[in-house]
C-alpha positions in Angstrom: 109.4 65.3 88.1 111.3 62.6 86.6 113.4 63.1 83.5 111.6 62.5 80.4 108.2 63.3 81.6 106.4 66.3 82.4 102.5 67.4 83.3 99.9 69.2 81.7 98.2 72.7 82.6 95.0 71.9 84.9 92.8 73.6 82.0 93.9 70.1 79.4 91.0 68.1 78.2 89.5 65.7 80.6 86.9 62.6 80.6 83.3 63.0 81.0 83.9 61.7 84.7 86.7 64.5 85.3 89.8 62.6 84.8 92.4 63.5 82.4 92.7 62.7 79.2 95.8 60.4 78.2 98.4 62.8 76.6 100.1 60.2 74.6 99.1 57.7 72.1 96.9 54.4 73.0 98.1 51.1 71.1 95.8 49.0 69.8 94.6 45.7 71.5 96.5 42.9 69.8 96.5 39.2 70.0 95.9 37.4 73.5 98.9 35.4 73.3 102.1 37.4 71.9 104.4 34.6 71.8 103.8 30.7 72.1 103.7 29.3 75.9 106.4 26.4 75.2 108.7 29.6 73.6 107.9 31.7 76.7 108.4 28.8 79.5 111.7 28.1 77.8 112.7 31.5 78.8 111.3 30.7 82.2 109.5 33.7 82.0 106.4 33.4 84.2 108.7 32.2 86.7 111.2 35.0 86.8 108.1 37.6 86.7 106.1 35.7 89.9 109.8 35.6 91.8 110.5 39.1 91.2 106.8 40.0 92.2 107.4 37.7 95.2 104.1 36.0 94.6 103.4 33.2 97.2 101.3 30.3 98.4 97.7 31.4 99.7 97.8 34.6 97.8 95.1 36.7 96.2 96.2 37.7 92.7 94.5 39.3 89.8 95.7 39.1 86.2 94.4 42.0 84.3 94.3 41.5 80.6 94.9 38.2 81.2 94.3 36.8 77.2 95.0 33.4 76.4 95.7 33.1 80.4 99.5 32.5 80.1 99.9 34.0 83.3 96.7 32.7 84.9 97.9 29.3 84.7 100.6 29.5 86.2 99.9 32.0 89.1 97.1 29.4 89.9 99.7 27.0 90.4 102.0 29.2 92.2 99.6 30.4 94.7 98.2 27.2 95.1 95.1 25.7 96.5 94.5 28.1 99.4 95.2 31.1 97.3 92.8 32.8 94.6 93.4 34.2 91.2 91.0 36.3 89.1 91.4 36.6 85.4 90.2 39.7 84.1 89.8 41.0 80.3 87.5 43.4 78.4 87.7 41.0 74.8 84.6 38.9 75.4 86.5 36.1 73.2 89.5 35.8 75.3 87.3 35.7 78.3 85.4 32.8 77.0 88.3 31.0 75.9 89.8 31.5 79.0 87.2 30.3 81.0 86.8 27.3 79.0 90.5 26.9 79.8 89.9 27.1 83.5 87.0 24.7 83.4 88.7 22.4 81.3 91.6 22.1 83.7 89.8 21.9 86.7 91.6 25.2 88.2 89.1 25.8 91.2 91.4 28.6 92.3 90.7 30.5 89.6 87.7 33.0 88.5 87.1 34.7 85.0 85.7 37.7 84.9 84.8 40.0 81.7 86.2 43.5 82.6 85.4 47.0 81.5 87.7 49.5 79.6 88.1 52.4 82.4 86.9 50.2 85.8 88.0 46.5 86.2 85.4 46.1 88.8 87.6 44.6 91.5 86.1 43.9 95.0 87.8 46.4 97.4 90.7 45.5 99.8 91.0 41.7 98.2 94.3 41.5 96.5 98.1 40.9 97.6 99.4 41.4 93.5 97.3 42.9 90.5 99.1 41.6 87.5 99.2 44.0 84.5 101.3 42.3 81.7 102.2 43.8 78.2 98.9 45.8 78.4 98.8 48.8 80.1 99.9 50.7 77.1 96.1 49.8 75.8 94.3 51.1 78.1 92.4 54.3 76.6 91.7 56.3 80.0 94.7 55.2 82.3 94.1 57.7 84.9 90.3 56.3 85.7 91.3 52.8 85.4 94.0 53.1 88.0 92.1 55.3 90.0 88.9 52.6 90.1 91.8 49.9 91.0 93.6 51.2 93.3 91.0 50.4 96.5 91.3 46.8 95.5 94.7 46.6 97.0 95.0 44.9 99.9 97.2 47.4 102.8 100.6 45.6 101.6 99.3 44.9 98.3 100.8 45.9 94.8 100.6 46.6 91.2 102.8 44.5 89.1 103.4 46.0 85.7 105.9 44.2 83.0 106.3 46.5 79.8 108.8 47.0 77.0 110.5 50.1 76.9 109.4 51.9 74.0 106.6 54.1 72.8 103.0 53.2 73.5 102.2 53.5 70.0 104.8 50.9 69.7 103.2 48.7 72.4 105.6 49.6 75.8 105.6 52.4 78.4 108.4 54.4 78.9 109.5 53.9 82.8 109.3 57.5 83.1 105.9 58.0 81.8 104.9 54.9 84.1 105.9 56.0 87.1 104.1 59.5 86.4 100.9 58.1 85.5 101.3 56.1 88.4 102.2 59.2 91.1 99.6 61.1 89.6 97.0 58.7 90.9 98.5 58.3 94.2 100.8 55.2 93.6 104.5 54.9 94.9 107.3 53.1 92.7 108.3 50.4 95.3 111.1 49.1 92.5 111.6 48.2 89.0 114.2 46.0 87.5 115.0 44.4 83.9 113.1 41.7 83.0 114.7 40.3 79.6 112.7 37.1 80.1 109.1 38.8 79.4 110.9 41.3 76.9 111.3 44.3 79.1 110.9 45.5 82.6 109.3 44.7 85.7 107.8 47.6 88.0 105.9 47.3 91.5 104.1 50.3 93.0 102.0 50.4 96.1 99.1 52.7 96.7 100.5 55.7 98.6 98.5 58.3 100.8 94.9 59.3 99.9 93.5 58.7 96.5 93.5 62.3 94.9 90.3 63.5 93.5 90.0 63.2 89.7 89.8 67.0 88.6 93.0 67.4 91.1 94.9 65.3 88.5 97.5 66.6 85.5 98.1 64.3 82.6 101.4 63.2 82.1 103.3 64.1 78.7 106.3 61.7 77.6 
């Protein structure tokens, strides 16, 4: 077990669907645009994150919690006309504004979808990368969400998490806690690096081994 992370006993609270309840605070959903796009581009944020994540032309990528579409627009340019981007958010107003932007900019390689809090509803075996940028700490049922998301990855696909190293109630996720929650659902850490351009760190995860049964999981505690 990693330092700073422990797991609860099997009789801890569970959801109606049998998944463990998160044993840490859940952050409130904030604005879909936490800084202006020109400011973020001056720091070369998206360029640094996409390069570290290994995004290449022709890939199929999901942008979960897409908000106003900062990453969606730049991912579309990076994967090119032979690639695909699925942008998803659970907030109807963000979804609608992003759909209008995609239509206005004629981004034919982008689809916009309204997500659900516990299930992104992604098609199986479809994605080379799934991006979760500064939103993981807002997921109310992280174990169920990650469990339902896992089949959407291609065999070599990876989940890309960008977050700040601070408590979840302060809109971040400590790396040890993130590793523990992903490991509980059957992911392995591929790499992690500091990402100051994006206000924190970047971690890459791959599915590893069989997907565990929900009732066999034990919640992580920070």
